[in-house]
N, C-alpha and C positions, 0 to 999 in steps of 0.2 A: 445267775442272771435270769433275765426274763425269757420265757419260751412262748412263742405264738404259733398258731396254725392257720393256714388258709387253704381253701380248696381251689385248685386251678380248673376244675371241671365246670363248664357252664351250668348255671342253675336254671332248670326248665320248669315253668309253671303251666300246668294244663289249663286250657281255656275251653269253655263249652259254649256253643252257639245253638240257638233255636232257629226256627224258620224265619223269624223276622229280625234277628240280630246280625250285625256285620262289623267288621273292623276296617276303618278307613285310614290309610297311610299316605302321607303326602309324597309326591315324587321329587326328584332332584331337578332344579332349574338348569337349563343349558346342557343337558345330558342327552345324547342320542343313543343310549344303551338301555335295554330292558332286561332285568335279571330278577328271578324270583326262585325261591326254594321252599318246599313244604316238608313238614313231618306231621302226619295226621293219622288218626284212626277213627273210623266211622262204621256204623252198621247201616247207614242210609245208602241205598243203591243209586240215588239220584240227588244232585245238588250242585249249586254254584260254588266253585272254589275261589275264583278270582275274576274280576272284570276291571278293565282299565281302558280309558280313552288315551289315544296317542296325542302328542302335542300338535298344535296348529290344525286340528280337525282332520288329521290324516287317516283316521280309522280307530279301531279298537281291538282288544284281545280279550277272549273269554276262555277260561279253563273250568271245566265242569266234570261231574261224574254222571254218566249216562249208562244205566243198567250195569253198575259196578265197574265201569271202564272209564279211564280218564280220556277226555276229549279236549282238544285245543282248537279254537276257531279264531282266525285272524281276518279281520275285515279291513281292507285298504281302500281308501276312497280316491287315491290319486293315480291308480293304474288300471289297465284293462282287466287284470286278474283281481277281481274284487273280493274274493273270499278264499281262504286256505283252511282246510279242515284236516286235522290229524287226530287219530284215536289209537288207543292201546288195544291189543288183542284183536280178535276177529269177531 
């Protein structure tokens, strides 16, 4: 008979970005959920990893590397607490 083989492991293709390149991915309409995951390797100590506006001009989220540490900045325009900052390490 015929014998076939397929690999069930996901095939990952490395992508390289320079200082002016970026990847734009459309969001999902009518979804009030934000989810993102990364697998990356870099030798750059600083750089922008993700930036996204929330729907209806409610604010934005920014994830970046600052001095080799991941930092998350959430800006909300509809509340008194206008900015939330989270960073890794000390």
